[in-house]
N, C-alpha and C positions, 0 to 999 in steps of 0.2 A: 977559711973566708971563701977565697976565688973558689975550691973547689964545688963549692956548696950554690953557688950562685947558675950554675948550669939547672939546678934541679929544681931552684926557686924560681926560675924560668918557664921551666914547663910546668907547672904548679897549674896557670891560669890556662894553657892550651887542653891539660888533663881534663880540669873542670868545666873546659867546655864540652870536649870529648864526652866524657861523661852523662852531660845534660844534656845533649842531642840524643843520647841512647836512651837515657831513662824517659825523655821528653817520648821516644818513638815505641816505646814498650809501655804496653798493658800486662799485669798481673792477675791472676785470676785465682783464688782459693775456694775451698769449698764454699766457703759463704760470701760467696762477692759482692753481697749485694742486693741493689736490684735489680729486676728481671729485664731488663734493658739498660744498655749502657752506650754513652757516643765512643766514638774511637775519634771522632777529632782534634782533642788535647794530644793524641797520642800520632796522630800521623802526619805524614811531611808530602808534599806535592812536588812535581816538576813539570814542565812543558817541554817535549819532547821535538814541539813542531811537526814534520811531514817525515822527520828521520825515523828509519823504520829499525829501531832498535830490537834486539833477541833480548829476551830476558835472561838469558843463558849469561851475556855479557854484563849484564849488572850483578848479577849472583858472583860470577867469577873477580869482578872488579876490572872489566878488559874496557867497559866503557862506564861513564859517569857522567850522571846529573846535577845541575843543581837543585837539589831538594830543600824545599822551603818548608817551616810550619804553616798547617792550612788555618786560615784565619777566624774560621768559624762556623758552625752548623749549618748546614745547607748549604756551603760557598757555591757561588754563582760564578762560573769561568767564562760566560760569556758566549756570544754566537761565532764561531769558529769550528774548525775540521781538524786541528792540532791533535795529535795526540799525547794526551795526559797521563802523567804515571804518578801513583800514588802507594807510600809504602809504610808498614808498619809492623811490630812483631806483638804477638802476645804469648805471654809465660802463664801455663796452665800450672800451680804452685801446689792442686790439689794431688792427693792420692789415687785419684782415680778418675777418668775420662771425664770429659766435660763436651756437651754437645752445644751448639749456638748455631743461629742463624745470622748471616752480616747481609742488611739491606744496603746496596748502593745504587749512586746514579737514578737517573729517573725512569720511567719506564719506556720513553720514546727515544733513549740513548743507541745507538744502531749496533755498536759497539764496548762489551765489557768482559774483559775477559781477568780471571783471577788466580795467579801462581801463587801457591803454597811451597814455600822455602823450607826442606827437612833440616834436624843439625845436620846431616852429610852431604849437604849441598844439592842434593835432588829435588826436585819440585813436579808439583802434581798442576795439571792445567785444569781448571773451568770457564767455559763461557756460557754466557747470556747477553740476550739484547734483541731490537727489535728487527732486527734482518734476518734471524736463527726462527726455524719453525718452534713452535710450543714447544713440541715434542722433545727437539733434540736439547734442549734449552738444560742447564747444571741444575735447576730445578722448575720444574713447570708452572709457574708463577707469571702473573701480570707484571709486577716488580721486576727488577733485579738482585734476586737473594741468591743465596750463595750457602749451602748447608754446611757447618764446619765441626769437625771432630777432632778433640785437641786432646792430646795424650796427657796423659798422667805425668807433672813434672816434667814436661818438656815444655823449650821454647821454641817459636815458629814463627818464618818471617813471613811475611806477605807482600806481595804487589797486587795491584790494579790497574791496569790498561784501559783508558775510555779514549774512544773517540765517538762523533758524530759527524753528521751532513750537510753542518751547518746551523742545526738548532741548538740553543741555549744548553749547557751541561752543567746539571745541578752535582751537588759532591754531600747528600747525604752518608753518612756512617753512624749506622746502626748497630750495637748486637743484642739480639732479642734471644731470648728462651723460645722453646716450642710453644710454651702458653702463652706469652706473651705476643707473638705472631699470630696465632689462632683469636687472642682477644681483638687487638688491631684492625687484623682480616677482617671481623664479627663487626665491630665500630664501622669500619669502612662501608662494610655492604649494605648496614643499616641507615648509615648517613645517605649513600650514596643512591639506594634505593630510593630512598624518600625522593632528592633531589631529582633522579632521572623521571620518577612516578610524573612529581609537579609538572615536570617538561612534557612529559609524554600525552596526560591529561591536557594541558594547553595547548599544545599542537593539534589533537584531537580535537577538541571543543570549538577552536576556532576554525579549524579546515570546515567542519559541519556547518557554520555560522555563516561562512565563504559560500558554501553550496547552498544555503538558506536564502540569505540576503542579498548576494552576489554583490559585496563589498569589498574592493582591493583590498583594502587595509589587512582584513582578516586572514588573506592568503598568503600576504608578505610578512604578517606576525608568526602566522603557523610555521608559513618555510624559516623563519629567523630563530624560532625556537627548537625547530628540528636541527638546523644545522650547529645551533649553539651546542646543544646537546651532541650530536655525533664527534665535534671538538673536543668537548671534555671526554667524550666518551673515548676518543684516540690519545687524550692528554694522560688519562688514568691507564690506558693498556690495555682496556675490554675489549676495544676496535680490534686489535691484533691477536689476543688472548680469545675472542668467541667469534669473529665476522673473518679476519684473515689468518688465521692461525698456521698455515702455511710459508705467507711471506710471497708478498708479491708488490707489483709498482703501488699499487693504492695502497699498501698497507708502508710502503714507504715513505707515500705522499700525501696522507690520510691528510694531516696534521695541516698542512697546507692549502690543500685543498677546501675543506671545510671551514677553514678561518676565511679565506677570500669568497666564499659565497656565503658566509655566516655574515660577515661584512655588509655584503653586498644587500641584503633582507633587510639587517637591521637600518641600515641608511634609508632601504624603497619604505620601509615601515612605517620609518620617523619623518619620512618628505611628506607621504602620501597623510599621516595621521594629524603634524599638524598644519594642513594644507599652506604649505609653503609659493606653492604657484598660485595663489592666491595672494597671501598674507605676505611672503618676502620673495619676490621673484630672484632675487639676487644669489640667497642662499639656494635655491631651486637651483640653479645656473651651476654651482659651485658641485652640488649632491652629485649632476647629473656629470660632469666633468671627473668627479672623484670615480665612479661609477665605470669611466670611460678607461681609467687607469688601471681598473681592478681586473676589467677584460683583459687587456693588452697583457699584463702583470701574470694573467692566468696562461695566456697561451704563451707567454715567455718560457716559463717554469715547465709548461706541460712538452714543449718542443725543443728545448733548450737543456738540456741536462747538466751544462756547464755551469747555468744561473741557478742550482739548485742551493750551490754554498752562500748564495746573499740573497735567496728569497725567504730567509726567515727573518731577517732584519726587517726587510722590506715589505712583509705581509705585516709584522707587529705596527710598520709604521704607519701603513694605510689603516690597520685596524685604530691607529690613535687618531687618525685622521676623520675619520667617521666620527669615531664619539665628540674631538672637538666642533666637527661641525653641528651637531646636534646639542652640545652643550650653547655654541653660540646663537644655533637657530632660537631655543627656549631663551636665552637671554634678549634676542632680538625683539621676541616678539612678545617680552613680559614689557621690554621697553614700549613697544609701541603699540600698547595696550592692547593686544590683543589673545583672546583667551585663549589659554595654555591648560590640560587638565592636571592637576596636581598631583593623582598618581602617577603619571607620567615624568613626572620632573622627581621624583623620591623613586621611581626605577631603576632613570639614568643615573642617581646619584647612588643608589646601592651597587650598581654595576659600576662604577668609575671607582667607588671607595674600596671594594674588593681587588681589582684589579691594583690600587695602587697599594693598600697591604701587602697584595702577593709580591710586587715588584720590589717594597721595601725588606720584606724577608729575606728574599732571592740575595739586594746585596749586605745584610747582615744586618740590617738598622733595626730590626723586632727580632725578640727573643722566636726560635722556634717550636711551634707547638701545633698539632693537630686543626686549630682554628686559624694559625696564621698561613701553613703550607695550605689548606682548603679554602683559604679567604676567597678566592674567586668563583669556588662552585657557591660559597654562599651569598657573593654580590651577585653572581647569575640567577641563583635563586630567588632573591629577594627582589629580582629586577623582573623576573618571570610574575613574580606574586603581583606586583604592583601594577607592571604594564597589563595583564591582565584585569587587574581591577581598572584602569582605565580603559580597558577595552569592552568592559560592561559598562562603561558610562558611553563608550561608544554605541554599544547596542541600545542601548535607552534612547542615545542623538536619532539613532538612524531608525530607531523603532517610530521614534516621534514625528521623524521625518516622513516617513512613511504612511504613518498615520494621515497626517495632514496634507499627503499627496494624494491619498486615496480617499480623504475628504471630498478636496479639490475634483478629481476625476470620479467622484463620484456625484458630485453638483454639477460637473461639466456633462457625463454623462445622463441625469437627469433633465439638465436641456436641453442636450441635443435629442432624447428621448421625447419630450417635448416638442421641439424643434421637427420630428421626424413625425408624429402624433397628427400635429398639426398643416405638416404638408401632405399626408396622406391626406387629410380630412378635404385639402383643398382641392388636392388631385383628385380625389374621389367624387368630390363635388362638382368640378370642371369639367370631367371627364362624364359622368352619369347625367348630368344634367341633357347636355345635346343628346346623350343615347335616349332617352326617355323619349326625348321629341322622335327621333329618328324611327323607334320601334312603334311608338303606336301611331304616327302617321303611316309607316310601311304597310302597318298590320291592317289599317282602316281601306289603304289603297287597295289592299289584296285581295278585300273583303268588298270592296265597293265599286271596283272596275270592271268593266265589261269587256276590257280589250286584254286577251290573252299575256298579250307579248308585256302588256303594263303591268298585270298580277303577276308575271314570272320576274320582271324587274323589283318589283316590290317584295317579292319572295326572298331575291341575294339580297335585297338591300337588309332586311331584315335578319338572315342567316350570318349575312358581313357584323352587323350591329352586334346581334347574341354573342360572336366570336369574339369580338371588341371587349364587350362587355366581361366574356367570360377572362379575355387577358386580365382585364381592371378587377375583378374578383379576386383571379387568384395572386395578384403581386398583393391585396390587401388581407388576403387568409393566411400568405406567408408572412405576413408582419404581423397576425395574431397570433400565429405561431410562434413566433420568434419570442415575441412579447408572454408567452402564453395566457392570451386572453381570447382564447376563441372560444366561445359559448354554443351549446345546443338548447334550442326549445324544443319543448312536449306539445305537439298539436295533433290534433285525430285526423287520420289520411286514409285515403283508401290505396292500396298497396297496388292493386292492378291497375285501376286507373291512372293513377298517376307514374307508373311504369310504361307502360302501354303507349302514354303520351309521347315520354322520352321516346319508346321506341317507333314513333311514326316520324317525328323530329329525324331523326335518325337514318330511318330508310329513306327519305328525301335526300339526305347530304348523300347515303350510299349511291344512290341511283345517280345524281350529281356526279358522283367520282366514278360511273362505270362500274358496279361491284352488285354482287350478288347479296341481299341481306336475307336472315332468316332468323324468325324468331320463333322459339319455342318454350312451351307453359305447361309445367306439370306440379301435380301436388294439389296441397288445400291451401286457400288464402282466405283466411278471416275479412267481412266486411270494412273493419275498422282496424287500426293500429293507433298506438300513440309512440311519437317519437319527432324529429327533426327533420321533417320531408322535404325543407328547403337542402339539408345536406345529403339526403341519400338522393336527389336530384343531382345533386354538382358530383356525388362519386360517380354514379352510372353515366353522367354526361360525361366527364372526364375519360373514364376509362374506352367508351364507343366514339371517343374523338380520336382517342390515339390507335384505336382498331384503325378506324376507316382512314387515317394522315397516313398509317405507315404501311398501308396494304395498298401496292401499284394496282394489283389484280387480284380476281379469285373471288370470294366472299366472306363475309362478317356474319356470325350467329351469333344472338343474342338469346340465352338460356336461363327463363327466370324457374325457382323452383319451391315452394313452399310446403314448410315441414311442421307440425305442430308441437309444442314443447310442454314439459309440466309446466305448472304454475302458470296457467293461462299465459302463455307466453309465444309467439310463434317466429321461425326461422326463415328468413328469405336468404335464399343463394341464389347470385348473381354471377354467371358465365357470360366473358365473353371472349367469342374464338375468332382470329383472323387469319389468314393466309400469305401475311405482310410478312417484310425485313425479317423478323425475328432478332432474337438478342444474344452478343458471343456469350457462352459460358461463365466467362474469366469475368465477365461484365454484370455477372447478376448480381453481385453482392452489393452494388452500389446504384441499382437504377431506382430505388427510393429514394436517392438523397436529392435535396435541393438544386438547381440549376445544371441536371443531370440529364441528358441521351446516349441513345447506346454508342454512338461515336462523332464527335467534331463535324463529319461528314456528312451524317445523316441530319446533322444540325442545320446544316448548309441547305441541302437538301428540302426537310420537310418541315422547318420553322420550327417555330415555339418558343417559351420562355422556359422550358425545362423542368417546369413547377408541379406539371399535375400531378404524378404518383407521387410527389412527396407529399401535396396536401392530401391527396386520396389515403393514403397511406395513414398521416396524421388521423383524418378523420375516420377511418375505420378505426383505428388503437385506440380512440378515445371515446368511442361506443363500447370499448371490448366487445371489436370485431376483428376479424382475420382476413388477411387477403395474402393469398397466394400469386404467384409467377411460375408458368412451366414455358419454355419456350427452348427453340432451335433454330440456328443461324440460317435463313434463307427458307424456309420452312412454313414459321409461323410464331404465334403466342399465343397462351389459354392464360388469362386471368380472371381470379376466380375470389369471389367476397362473400363472405357470410356477416349476418346483422341477426341480431334477436333483439326483437320488441314486444313490448306487451300488448297484448288484445283485447279491445274497447269494445265490453259488449253492450253496446248500446245501439241504439236506431242509425241507419246511417245516415251521414247528412252530405247531401249533395252539392257538390263545387261545382257543376257544370253551368254554364252562363244562364242565368234568369231570362225572362223574358220581360219587354222594356215594360209590360203592366206589374212587373214586380217591384221595380227599383223607385218606391215611393217614400218620398220623405215627408208628406202628410203636413207639406205647407212648411217646411224649416227654412231659416233664413242662414247663409252661412258664409264668414270673413274668409274669405282667400286672400293668405299674407304671401304675395312671392313676387320678386323682382327680375326672373327672367322672361320674356313677353312670348317665347315660345314656349316655356311650361305654363303658361298659364291660357296657352290655345289648347295644350294639352288636355287641361284640367276643365276648360271650358266643352271640349271634345265629350267629356265623360259625363259632365253632368248635364250637356243637354238628353243622354239617354234616360235622366231621372227624369219623376213626375213629381209633381209640387215640392220641388226644389228652385231657389234662386240662390244668389250670389251674388257679394262684391267681390271687389280685387282691391288690394291696395301693395305696393310696390315694397313696404321696408316698413319697420316696426313703429315707426314714428308715424307714419299716415294710418298703418292700423288703430294706434290709439285714438286717432282724431275720430276716424271711422265709430269706434265703438262710442263715442260721445256723441256720436248724432243720429246711431240708429239702434236697430234693436236686431241683436244675432244669436242664435243659438247653440252653434259651434263656429271654432275658429279652425283651418288648417293653414299650420306654420312652417315655412322654408326658415332655416336655419341661419344661412349665411347670406347676409344682405347688409346695403351700403348702410348709412347714415345711424340706423338702428337694427340689429339683427334680431336671431329668432330667440335666442338666450335671453337678450335685454328685456324683447318686448314682453317676453312670459312672465320675467321676474317681476315688469311693473304693472302687468294686470292681476298678477296674483296678491301684489302689493294694494291694490286698490285704486290705481292712478288712474284705471279707467273706469271707474264708478264700482262700488260695492259689490251692485247687479252682478259682474264679471269676475269677480276674486273666485269664481267656482266654474266659470265655465268648461265645458270641455274645450281643450288644445289638443290636436295630434299633428305632430313632425311630418311633414312630407319633403323629404329631405334627400338628397344625392348621396351623402354621408354614411357611410356603414361602420365606421367605427364602433368601434364596443364603449370607449371613453366618451364619445359625442353620446352615445344612448344613453350612457350612465347621467351625464350631466343634464340629459334633458329630463331624465324620472326626475332627480332631484331638483330640481327648480322647480316641478309641477306640471309637466306634461303629463298627460291621461296616455296618449299611446305614440310609437312612432310608426314612420310608414316609408320605405327608402324606393324611390326611383330605380328602374322604369316602373309606372304605377299599372295598376290593372284595376278593370271595372269592377270586377268582382271583390277584390281586395279592399278598394277605398270603402265602399257600398257597404260593405260587413264592418268597417273600423266605423265608420260614420252611425249607421245605425247600433253598434253596439254601446257607444258613449249618447246617443239621442234619446 
């Protein structure tokens, strides 16, 4: 009995030995079952630390490691830089060779070496890993895959060495047939294609929204989607396979770099989207502090290679901090009753849920499957979808805010336009009112004075007033052009008489400037044309004024040409040539712009508003004419204007001043409503030249209504801007019958210094019959009065 004891004592040891042997061996036959098999029940693993063990030592038994069973599928070996060894054996019991593909480690594992030990103890080495060029890998795939050829009726021992630079090492051990590998690859490509397609579209769409709406939230969200996509692209091995197939610094550090940048933009997006600066300043400061840590650690791991080993857990912790701050911010906002978009909350929930499932799978707490292994992608994809929905709500909110802002801005702009119109109307009235008196009195003085010096001084005053009036008109016309309120009248006029009158005035100005002035006329001119004679005079006067002003010496030539056209029309070609300073070629392109002169020195030297040619260009263009300018610096300028007018086939109407006997109103009684004493004096001077006409004067609309009730009047000359009751109010009152029913239709002519189109329109709307602007001319006033009497 004693001799048998040792044998009985050895039975448990033998059982344990054979149990371990069978545990580490996978037996394959011709009918092995599924197309893919998990090796983890047959594999053992050992941690060799930093010990550089040669596989030959393990094969020969010179070195022994503490191999232990693999605890589960996709075993998580944690963040470390140790050398891990995995061993298992496969016996092909079939009568023919078998071919399988071994999948192990994660795509981002640095070093994966497979040693295939034959029965004679010789071995074959295969290598892969993200430190290797894709073309140098044992199998050129984004994953760590080895192609295994198993000889018939043979047992092979396998060793795998795994090492990383600090990243988590996972240990899938899957044996697949070629068909199963292709099916899985196709499934992954389809699923990942949808995933990355969603990310790409979301990033692109919200990048466009950023450029369109200039809202920071969109650029932060777009950048987060880009970098979270690049992070997943790196984790899946695609970045190394397609972007950096030759391996480089970026290839080895892409995961860390993209994770840090994605964490930063996720935080910035959430911070701005939740308006933490306004609703929760404390959380806003915590986010800002976390960004400092992220930037600091980025500098550390880039500049200090020794920090790489601890960078992976640190970056994961920073990512968890970002998620924690976002969750805490949402909770605090809900608690404080601040609105939080429900889609944003749902998106963060799916992101956290996806990573929780992924981590639980890594720790073996839930079964391994395609869904659990890619739960982080599903979570990220759902997060992006729901965050995109929240961004859609943001777009709607931004759109509503912009519309409200635009509404307020439009209301403000309309208010400012009204104020601008009111201001221009007032400034027009205030400036043109005294100019009316100055022009009328200087004209009368120059005609009636016996002293030549007095007549000359009166002429100087007259020309100076005309210059000031021209500047005022330029400002008002500029405003009309900018507001598209410039209007044109159609009246009959004698082109030769009008242009020769302008020529006579220009001759006097040129002589005063010691310039030679030449006038040339050629072609055929009809007696009467139909068009805006005031605008024609404004165009020609501006061009002649420029020529005289910018010519220090020499001459100015004014050429007028008439050319008949078909359809009873006539073309006027007006050419003004001077020998002045000229315009540089490079400045010709903007000479017709507003507030522009040749250069700033000329502006100081010659003065002016710089509106003349701008207004001329607009007046010509709006009448479908053409203006050209040819100039040479230091030699002079040629300006040519071409305008077409309709020919009036009627008897010529003379516009020359009539003799005093012709200004006969036949005993009519006028009411002049004018608050300015000087303007009253001007009108009195005009009416004195008329026969059979009497007038009474009122200083405001209220006094005018009183006078209408106490006397009989045939026509009213009404100023617009007056104290107590202005001309608009007085006209409305008269049309309503407040001065008596007999005056409801009395002719009312506005006589005002206000030349704004809006004022003219308002005057017509309230029932005024005509609208005359100051300065007044005797002939113009008489024709208007005679017309309505």
